[in-house]
C-alpha positions as CSV (number, residue, x, y, z in Angstrom):
1,M,159.0,219.3,139.1
2,N,160.6,221.5,136.4
3,T,158.1,223.6,134.4
4,A,159.6,222.7,131.0
5,V,159.4,219.0,131.9
6,R,155.7,219.4,132.9
7,M,154.7,221.3,129.8
8,T,156.5,219.0,127.4
9,T,155.0,216.0,129.1
10,S,151.5,217.6,128.8
11,F,152.1,218.2,125.1
12,L,153.3,214.6,124.5
13,S,150.3,213.2,126.4
14,R,147.8,215.0,124.1
15,L,149.9,214.0,121.0
16,F,149.9,210.3,121.8
17,G,146.3,210.3,123.1
18,R,145.2,211.7,119.7
19,L,147.4,209.4,117.8
20,G,145.8,206.4,119.6
21,V,142.3,207.6,118.8
22,S,143.3,208.0,115.1
23,K,144.5,204.4,115.2
24,H,141.4,203.2,117.1
25,G,143.7,201.8,119.8
26,R,147.1,202.3,121.2
27,A,149.3,205.0,119.8
28,T,152.1,202.5,119.6
29,H,152.3,198.8,120.3
30,T,148.9,198.8,118.6
31,W,148.8,195.1,117.6
32,G,149.7,192.7,120.3
33,V,149.1,189.3,121.9
34,A,149.0,188.5,125.6
35,S,148.8,185.6,128.1
36,R,148.3,185.1,131.8
37,G,150.0,182.9,134.3
38,H,152.2,183.3,137.4
39,I,155.7,184.0,138.4
40,V,157.7,182.5,141.3
41,I,160.4,184.6,142.9
42,N,163.8,182.9,143.2
43,D,165.7,182.2,146.3
44,S,169.2,183.4,145.3
45,P,172.2,184.3,147.5
46,D,172.8,187.2,145.0
47,F,169.4,188.6,145.7
48,P,169.3,191.3,148.4
49,D,166.5,191.2,151.0
50,H,163.6,193.1,149.5
51,D,160.0,193.8,150.6
52,F,158.4,193.0,147.3
53,F,160.7,190.3,145.7
54,Q,160.6,187.8,148.5
55,P,162.0,184.2,147.9
56,G,159.3,181.7,147.0
57,K,156.5,184.3,146.6
58,K,154.1,183.7,143.8
59,F,152.4,186.4,141.8
60,P,149.8,186.3,139.1
61,V,151.2,187.9,135.9
62,Q,150.1,188.9,132.4
63,I,152.7,189.4,129.6
64,R,151.9,191.3,126.4
65,H,154.0,191.3,123.2
66,A,153.7,193.7,120.2
67,T,155.5,195.1,117.2
68,I,155.9,198.8,118.1
69,S,154.9,200.7,115.0
70,F,153.2,198.4,112.5
71,E,150.4,195.9,112.1
72,D,152.8,193.8,110.0
73,D,154.9,191.5,112.1
74,A,157.4,191.0,109.2
75,V,158.8,194.5,109.3
76,K,162.0,195.7,110.9
77,D,161.0,197.2,114.1
78,V,161.4,197.2,117.9
79,R,159.4,194.5,119.7
80,S,158.0,194.7,123.2
81,G,157.5,192.4,126.2
82,S,155.7,193.9,129.1
83,V,154.9,192.2,132.5
84,K,151.9,193.1,134.7
85,F,152.1,191.5,138.2
86,S,148.3,190.9,138.4
87,H,145.4,189.4,136.4
88,H,143.5,192.7,136.4
89,H,143.4,194.8,133.2
90,L,144.8,197.9,135.0
91,E,145.5,197.5,138.7
92,S,148.9,196.0,139.6
93,P,151.6,196.3,142.3
94,L,154.2,196.3,139.5
95,D,154.3,196.9,135.8
96,L,157.5,196.4,133.8
97,I,157.5,197.8,130.3
98,M,160.3,196.5,128.2
99,N,161.5,196.5,124.5
100,T,164.2,194.8,122.5
101,G,167.7,196.3,122.6
102,E,169.5,196.9,125.8
103,E,169.7,200.6,125.2
104,N,167.4,203.4,124.2
105,A,167.7,205.5,120.9
106,F,166.7,208.6,122.9
107,W,167.9,209.3,126.4
108,N,165.9,212.4,127.7
109,L,162.9,214.4,126.8
110,K,165.0,216.7,124.6
111,T,166.2,213.9,122.4
112,F,162.8,212.2,122.5
113,L,161.2,215.3,121.1
114,A,163.8,215.4,118.3
115,F,163.2,211.7,117.6
116,T,159.4,212.2,117.5
117,W,159.7,215.1,115.0
118,A,162.1,213.0,112.9
119,G,159.5,210.2,112.7
120,V,156.8,212.7,111.7
121,R,158.9,213.5,108.6
122,G,159.2,209.8,107.7
123,E,162.3,208.0,106.5
124,K,164.2,211.1,105.6
125,G,163.5,212.6,109.1
126,L,164.7,209.4,110.8
127,Q,167.8,209.3,108.7
128,N,168.6,213.0,109.6
129,Y,168.1,212.1,113.3
130,C,170.6,209.3,112.9
131,E,173.1,211.7,111.3
132,K,172.6,214.3,114.0
133,Y,172.7,211.8,116.9
134,P,175.2,209.0,116.0
135,E,174.7,207.5,119.5
136,G,171.0,207.2,118.8
137,Y,171.7,205.6,115.4
138,R,174.0,203.0,117.0
139,V,171.4,202.1,119.6
140,A,168.6,201.9,117.1
141,R,170.5,199.5,114.9
142,G,170.9,197.2,118.0
143,S,167.2,197.5,119.0
144,V,165.2,196.7,115.9
145,R,164.5,193.1,114.8
146,R,163.6,192.0,111.3
147,A,160.9,189.4,111.1
148,P,162.0,187.4,114.1
149,D,161.0,183.7,114.4
150,S,159.0,184.1,117.7
151,F,158.4,186.6,120.5
152,L,159.9,183.9,122.7
153,Q,163.3,184.2,121.0
154,L,163.9,187.8,122.0
155,R,165.2,189.7,125.0
156,Y,163.4,192.7,126.4
157,Y,164.9,195.4,128.5
158,S,163.5,198.1,130.8
159,K,166.5,200.3,129.8
160,L,165.6,203.0,132.3
161,P,167.0,202.7,135.8
162,F,164.8,202.9,138.9
163,H,165.3,203.2,142.6
164,F,165.5,199.9,144.4
165,R,165.3,200.0,148.2
166,T,166.5,197.0,150.2
167,Q,165.4,195.9,153.6
168,D,168.7,197.0,155.2
169,G,168.1,200.6,154.1
170,Q,170.1,200.9,150.9
171,T,168.8,202.7,147.9
172,L,170.2,201.0,144.8
173,L,169.5,201.4,141.1
174,V,167.8,198.6,139.1
175,K,167.2,197.6,135.5
176,F,165.1,194.6,134.4
177,K,165.2,192.1,131.5
178,L,162.7,189.5,130.3
179,G,164.1,186.6,128.2
180,P,163.3,183.0,127.1
181,F,163.4,180.2,129.7
182,E,165.8,178.2,127.5
183,D,169.1,179.6,126.2
184,L,167.8,180.4,122.7
185,P,169.7,182.5,120.2
186,D,168.3,186.0,119.6
187,S,166.2,186.1,116.5
188,G,165.7,188.7,113.8
189,I,168.9,190.7,114.1
190,A,169.3,192.8,110.9
191,T,172.3,192.2,108.8
192,G,174.2,193.8,105.9
193,Q,172.6,196.9,104.3
194,D,169.4,196.2,106.2
195,S,171.3,196.9,109.4
196,I,172.8,200.1,108.1
197,D,169.5,201.5,106.8
198,M,167.7,201.1,110.0
199,W,165.0,203.7,108.9
200,K,163.9,201.4,106.1
201,Q,161.4,199.2,107.9
202,G,158.9,197.7,105.4
203,R,158.8,194.0,104.8
204,L,161.3,192.7,102.3
205,E,160.6,191.5,98.8
206,G,159.9,187.8,98.9
207,E,158.6,187.8,102.4
208,T,155.4,185.6,102.3
209,R,154.5,185.1,106.0
210,P,151.1,186.6,107.1
211,F,151.2,190.1,108.6
212,D,150.2,188.6,112.0
213,Y,152.4,185.5,111.9
214,L,154.2,186.3,115.2
215,R,150.9,186.7,117.1
216,K,149.5,183.5,115.5
217,D,152.7,181.6,116.4
218,H,152.4,182.8,120.0
219,L,148.8,181.7,120.4
220,A,149.6,178.3,118.8
221,R,152.5,177.7,121.3
222,L,150.2,178.5,124.2
223,K,147.6,176.2,122.9
224,Q,150.1,173.3,122.8
225,Q,151.8,173.9,126.2
226,A,152.7,176.4,128.9
227,I,155.5,178.8,127.9
228,Q,158.1,180.2,130.3
229,Y,160.3,183.2,130.7
230,R,163.1,184.3,133.0
231,L,162.9,187.7,134.6
232,S,166.2,189.2,135.6
233,M,167.6,192.4,137.1
234,Q,170.9,194.3,137.3
235,L,171.7,196.3,140.4
236,H,174.0,199.3,140.9
237,T,175.2,200.8,144.1
238,P,175.5,204.6,143.8
239,V,178.8,206.1,144.7
240,A,179.1,209.8,145.7
241,G,180.5,211.9,142.9
242,E,180.0,209.3,140.1
243,S,179.0,210.3,136.6
244,K,175.4,210.9,135.8
245,E,175.9,208.5,132.8
246,I,174.9,205.7,135.0
247,Y,171.3,207.0,134.5
248,N,171.7,207.2,130.7
249,A,169.3,204.8,129.0
250,A,171.3,204.9,125.8
251,K,174.2,203.2,127.6
252,A,174.0,199.6,128.9
253,W,175.6,198.8,132.2
254,D,178.7,196.6,132.0
255,E,177.6,193.0,132.7
256,A,181.0,192.2,134.3
257,S,180.4,194.7,137.1
258,H,176.6,194.5,136.9
259,P,175.7,190.8,136.4
260,W,172.2,189.8,135.6
261,I,170.5,188.3,138.7
262,E,167.5,186.0,138.0
263,V,164.4,187.4,139.8
264,G,162.1,184.5,138.9
265,V,160.5,182.3,136.3
266,A,157.1,183.2,134.8
267,T,154.9,180.3,133.5
268,M,152.2,181.4,131.1
269,T,149.3,179.0,130.7
270,E,146.4,180.9,129.1
271,A,146.1,183.2,126.1
272,L,144.0,186.4,126.5
273,S,141.3,187.1,124.0
274,F,141.6,190.0,121.6
275,E,139.3,192.2,123.7
276,E,141.2,191.3,127.0
277,T,144.5,192.1,125.3
278,E,143.2,195.4,124.1
279,M,142.0,196.3,127.6
280,L,145.4,195.7,129.2
281,M,146.8,199.0,130.4
282,Y,150.4,199.1,131.6
283,R,151.7,202.1,133.7
284,I,155.4,202.6,134.5
285,N,154.6,204.1,137.9
286,H,152.7,201.0,139.0
287,M,155.4,200.1,141.5
288,P,155.6,198.9,145.2
289,P,157.1,201.3,147.7
290,A,160.5,199.5,147.5
291,I,160.8,200.5,143.8
292,S,160.2,203.9,142.3
293,I,160.8,206.3,139.4
294,I,163.8,208.6,139.8
295,P,162.8,212.4,139.9
296,A,163.8,214.6,137.0
297,T,165.0,218.2,137.1
298,S,165.2,219.3,133.4
299,L,164.5,218.3,129.8
300,S,168.1,217.1,129.6
301,D,167.9,215.0,132.7
302,Y,168.2,211.3,131.9
303,N,165.4,210.6,134.3
304,S,162.9,212.9,132.5
305,L,161.8,209.9,130.3
306,G,160.5,208.0,133.3
307,Y,158.5,210.9,134.6
308,A,157.1,211.7,131.2
309,R,156.0,208.1,130.6
310,S,154.2,207.9,133.9
311,K,152.0,210.8,132.8
312,I,151.6,210.0,129.1
313,Y,150.4,206.4,129.7
314,K,147.7,207.5,132.1
315,Y,146.4,210.3,129.8
316,A,146.5,208.2,126.6
317,Q,144.9,205.2,128.2
318,G,142.0,207.3,129.6
319,L,141.4,208.8,126.2
320,R,141.5,205.4,124.6
321,L,139.0,203.9,127.0
322,R,136.6,206.7,126.5
323,Y,137.0,206.2,122.7
324,Y,136.2,202.5,123.0
325,Q,133.1,203.3,125.0
326,S,131.9,205.9,122.5
327,R,132.3,203.6,119.5
328,K,131.1,200.5,121.4
329,Q,134.1,198.5,120.0
330,V,137.3,197.6,121.7
331,G,140.5,197.9,119.6
332,P,141.3,198.5,116.0
333,T,139.9,196.6,113.0
334,P,142.5,194.2,111.5
335,S,143.6,194.7,107.9
336,S,143.1,192.0,105.4
337,P,146.3,192.1,103.3
338,P,149.7,192.8,104.8
339,P,149.9,196.6,105.1
340,Y,153.5,196.6,103.8
341,V,154.4,194.8,100.6
342,A,157.9,194.9,99.0
343,P,158.8,198.5,99.4
344,T,161.4,199.9,97.1
345,V,164.8,201.2,98.4
346,D,163.7,204.8,98.1
347,S,160.1,204.4,99.4
348,E,159.0,206.5,102.3
349,Q,157.3,205.0,105.4
350,S,154.7,207.5,106.3
351,T,153.9,205.7,109.5
352,A,157.4,206.1,110.8
353,A,156.0,208.7,113.1
354,N,154.9,205.8,115.3
355,T,158.4,204.5,115.5
356,A,159.4,207.8,116.9
357,A,157.0,207.2,119.7
358,G,159.2,204.4,120.9
359,S,157.6,203.1,124.0
360,Q,154.7,205.4,124.5
361,G,150.9,204.8,124.8
362,R,150.9,201.3,126.4
């Protein structure tokens, strides 16, 4: 592994570990809700023979949703939907970590560091990042959601490609998507000036819903009946001499040439308690032998994000667990009032540093 990639990953691991401790929980995706159930793998003619995804096979699953950077569900932010193929809090043959938006606002460790530093500087820093990296700005606008109606009305994407080995010996590339069982319209897409000023994230004036309305809605739906999702994947067959852009997480694959193939349907029947949800730990490198992270060679390598996340999660989760044990309390203490109330147009969001963390610290 490249020395610069290792050193940068080590620095980021310590950074997000300490940020998590300061927040008494996860560094990002701090406030979430989760459920358990099962998923049944489809029998589809479009599905290649695969050692893990076998037709009719049934796996236990846990799915966790969160707003990435804030305790307030009414803000404009990226939302997450992560799948663990087990009922254990950590061990799993496969973890899929996914966020809203088909593309990533940073695409290698170099741009991730720039995005992180931008977030530390608040709104102005994020605005400067968008001016310097117009591609990141475009992607960010398509990834955030403003006060969506439900976690179940969103689509979540892995964004990073992984190796996918078929039983006939091919090594393909794969991306994953989690979406609603029914064909519901996407919810919370920012419009007008709110879409242009993607760095202004606080709840809008006149918003009256509780800061935890999305989590409460999710628990209420589970109490009434089972909820379902569709897990899908895209496959790409590598071609000798093709552009490395196929690995670029900031560029979605063309759906005409890379149609979404349904992997299976997940049926969730039971909500996790607050403590169980807090103890859930997802790791990007929890994968069966037939799926794997793609090695990286430099900070500019598109695949450096996958390697970094595999190390950051493990370090930050270990630190978080030791912190829980030392304080004899699992998870952060909820706020009473909404943490964001009617910010002005020029207000600075000091917690925007968490947004820069993107998908770290699960």
